[in-house]
Wavefront OBJ file of the C-alpha trace (Angstrom):
o trace
v -4.646 -27.160 32.855
v -6.232 -28.733 29.883
v -9.193 -26.139 30.159
v -6.660 -23.352 30.090
v -4.895 -24.728 27.089
v -8.120 -25.139 25.253
v -9.268 -21.702 26.027
v -5.845 -20.341 24.952
v -6.169 -22.325 21.640
v -9.631 -21.130 21.000
v -8.598 -17.531 21.641
v -5.607 -17.903 19.307
v -7.747 -19.406 16.538
v -10.179 -16.561 16.873
v -7.316 -13.966 16.701
v -5.622 -15.329 13.582
v -8.193 -13.943 11.059
v -8.140 -10.630 12.629
v -4.280 -10.589 12.358
v -4.404 -11.609 8.754
v -6.993 -8.951 7.980
v -4.629 -6.203 9.144
v -5.580 -3.188 11.174
v -8.754 -2.094 9.547
v -11.074 -0.808 12.211
v -14.493 -2.356 11.934
v -13.227 -4.619 9.245
v -14.735 -7.991 8.993
v -12.281 -10.692 9.807
v -13.328 -12.561 6.660
v -11.871 -9.674 4.502
v -10.014 -10.964 1.450
v -6.198 -10.798 2.301
v -3.653 -11.330 -0.287
v -2.274 -10.000 -3.633
v -4.240 -9.790 -6.881
v -2.662 -9.019 -10.253
v -5.062 -7.439 -12.626
v -4.388 -8.202 -16.361
v -3.920 -5.260 -18.670
v -7.245 -6.055 -20.569
v -9.137 -6.188 -17.228
v -7.946 -2.841 -15.740
v -10.489 -0.029 -15.273
v -9.666 3.563 -16.059
v -7.010 5.593 -14.152
v -7.427 5.834 -10.333
v -8.219 9.271 -9.096
v -6.864 10.454 -5.797
v -6.981 14.179 -5.278
v -6.235 15.761 -1.884
v -3.386 17.337 0.234
v -0.211 15.971 1.641
v 0.284 16.107 5.402
v 2.353 19.279 4.688
v -0.727 21.018 3.140
v 0.577 20.806 -0.576
v -1.983 19.941 -3.084
v -1.687 16.411 -4.526
v -3.192 14.874 -7.714
v -2.366 11.329 -8.636
v -2.908 12.170 -12.356
v 0.287 14.167 -12.210
v 2.312 10.960 -11.921
v 1.025 9.361 -15.106
v 3.845 7.854 -17.166
v 5.348 6.320 -14.030
v 4.588 3.135 -11.957
v 2.936 4.401 -8.767
v 2.926 2.419 -5.568
v 0.242 3.676 -3.290
v 0.470 2.367 0.154
v -2.354 3.028 2.794
v -1.095 3.031 6.446
v -1.690 4.475 9.932
v 0.641 4.945 12.752
v -1.492 2.786 15.089
v -1.290 -0.182 12.689
v 1.414 -2.789 13.707
v 1.365 -4.513 10.332
v 1.916 -1.113 8.638
v 4.955 -0.593 10.867
v 6.262 -4.017 9.842
v 6.049 -3.409 6.149
v 7.060 0.244 6.024
v 10.936 -0.344 5.679
v 10.098 -2.067 2.380
v 8.369 0.962 0.866
v 11.017 3.396 2.208
v 13.605 1.094 0.669
v 11.737 1.016 -2.658
v 11.431 4.770 -2.711
v 15.104 5.232 -1.792
v 16.467 2.768 -4.434
v 14.195 3.300 -7.411
v 14.658 5.657 -10.378
v 11.952 8.292 -9.684
v 11.442 8.611 -13.303
v 10.169 5.046 -13.215
v 8.701 4.315 -9.874
v 7.071 6.649 -7.370
v 5.966 5.630 -3.932
v 3.026 7.623 -2.360
v 1.769 7.027 1.062
v -1.980 7.440 2.050
v -2.228 8.226 5.761
v -5.607 6.912 6.912
v -7.706 7.843 9.988
v -4.636 9.037 11.925
v -3.826 11.871 14.310
v -1.446 14.390 12.576
v 1.232 14.391 15.354
v 1.316 10.652 15.443
v 1.550 10.455 11.678
v 4.533 12.910 11.633
v 6.312 10.928 14.358
v 5.900 7.691 12.272
v 7.249 9.584 9.144
v 10.257 10.713 11.143
v 10.852 7.361 12.669
v 10.838 5.416 9.225
v 12.441 8.488 7.392
v 9.846 8.495 4.784
v 10.682 10.950 2.083
v 7.988 10.198 -0.386
v 4.641 12.152 -0.608
v 2.119 11.323 2.144
v -1.624 12.242 1.236
v -3.888 12.945 4.155
v -7.014 10.811 4.427
v -8.314 11.703 7.910
v -11.731 10.050 7.471
v -10.714 7.188 5.134
v -12.797 8.458 2.248
v -9.817 8.248 -0.192
v -9.068 4.650 0.813
v -12.854 3.768 0.525
v -12.820 5.169 -3.109
v -10.117 2.703 -4.287
v -11.780 -0.039 -6.400
v -11.350 -3.495 -5.173
v -9.935 -2.496 -1.822
v -12.267 -3.095 1.129
v -12.943 0.206 3.042
v -10.681 0.532 6.118
v -8.230 -2.183 4.892
v -4.960 -1.268 6.482
v -2.328 -1.883 5.357
v -3.215 -2.088 1.694
v -1.320 -1.217 -1.485
v -2.276 -0.725 -5.080
v 0.469 -0.659 -7.793
v -0.644 1.475 -10.772
v 0.649 1.033 -14.269
v 1.968 3.935 -16.372
v -1.458 4.799 -17.388
v -2.656 5.169 -13.770
v -4.732 1.925 -13.796
v -4.583 -0.542 -10.895
v -2.380 -3.438 -11.953
v -1.896 -4.949 -8.552
v -3.903 -5.014 -5.285
v -2.316 -6.103 -1.951
v -4.694 -6.379 0.997
v -2.704 -6.773 4.183
v 0.943 -6.512 4.763
v 3.651 -7.202 2.178
v 7.357 -8.007 2.481
v 10.394 -6.579 0.457
v 10.756 -9.557 -1.866
v 7.040 -9.825 -2.717
v 6.936 -5.989 -3.098
v 9.921 -5.924 -5.508
v 8.524 -8.762 -7.510
v 5.056 -7.194 -7.809
v 6.494 -3.747 -8.860
v 8.890 -5.493 -11.272
v 5.916 -7.321 -12.926
v 4.141 -4.070 -13.421
v 7.365 -2.303 -14.812
v 7.844 -5.245 -17.125
v 4.412 -4.975 -18.597
v 5.147 -1.564 -20.207
v 3.046 -0.775 -23.228
v 4.398 -1.306 -26.661
v 6.715 1.514 -27.679
v 7.422 2.525 -23.983
v 10.825 2.236 -22.465
v 10.650 -1.168 -20.794
v 14.456 -1.364 -20.055
v 14.036 -0.038 -16.547
v 15.427 -2.285 -13.976
v 13.264 -3.646 -11.208
v 13.966 -2.231 -7.756
v 16.943 -3.661 -6.042
v 16.616 -5.775 -2.976
v 19.898 -4.388 -1.622
v 19.306 -1.624 0.938
l 1 2 3 4 5 6 7 8 9 10 11 12 13 14 15 16 17 18 19 20 21 22 23 24 25 26 27 28 29 30 31 32 33 34 35 36 37 38 39 40 41 42 43 44 45 46 47 48 49 50 51 52 53 54 55 56 57 58 59 60 61 62 63 64 65 66 67 68 69 70 71 72 73 74 75 76 77 78 79 80 81 82 83 84 85 86 87 88 89 90 91 92 93 94 95 96 97 98 99 100 101 102 103 104 105 106 107 108 109 110 111 112 113 114 115 116 117 118 119 120 121 122 123 124 125 126 127 128 129 130 131 132 133 134 135 136 137 138 139 140 141 142 143 144 145 146 147 148 149 150 151 152 153 154 155 156 157 158 159 160 161 162 163 164 165 166 167 168 169 170 171 172 173 174 175 176 177 178 179 180 181 182 183 184 185 186 187 188 189 190 191 192 193 194 195 196 197 198
């Protein structure tokens, strides 16, 4: 009996880093998981994501400059992505679209599975297709194949926050609120942070 318990404990210890790292296929278990805020003086230039939505419409992240953008990378086969998606749906549904825009990046997924996921979670925000993971791999500071992962962009399109791994509604609202509150001088910073009420 002790041998079985020991084997189960060893298996659990080996599994924990993989769970913390999220769903990234071929992702090393030692990948950095957590939230990183990037100070305004340390932010690189605007992030560029150009592609098509799952519906075939052209998408260019540059069109959203002037708004805080929450870019969430997900896949239908990723359990942590499922667990966190209600927080992004709530954020999109309760935020002023003139201040905050949620964008999904569907990574390495089958189209039918992605559409079923979108229907299940009633996702109404734009979903950009990333069938080979190239767009995700182009995001600075986000390890390739890190799912779920989220970047919050300031109004200039620069990465202000990176979240590697799953987030929760309270942390997401706090992180978005911090980026909203850091509006440049002269900008309208009176926008309220997203509400936790759903």
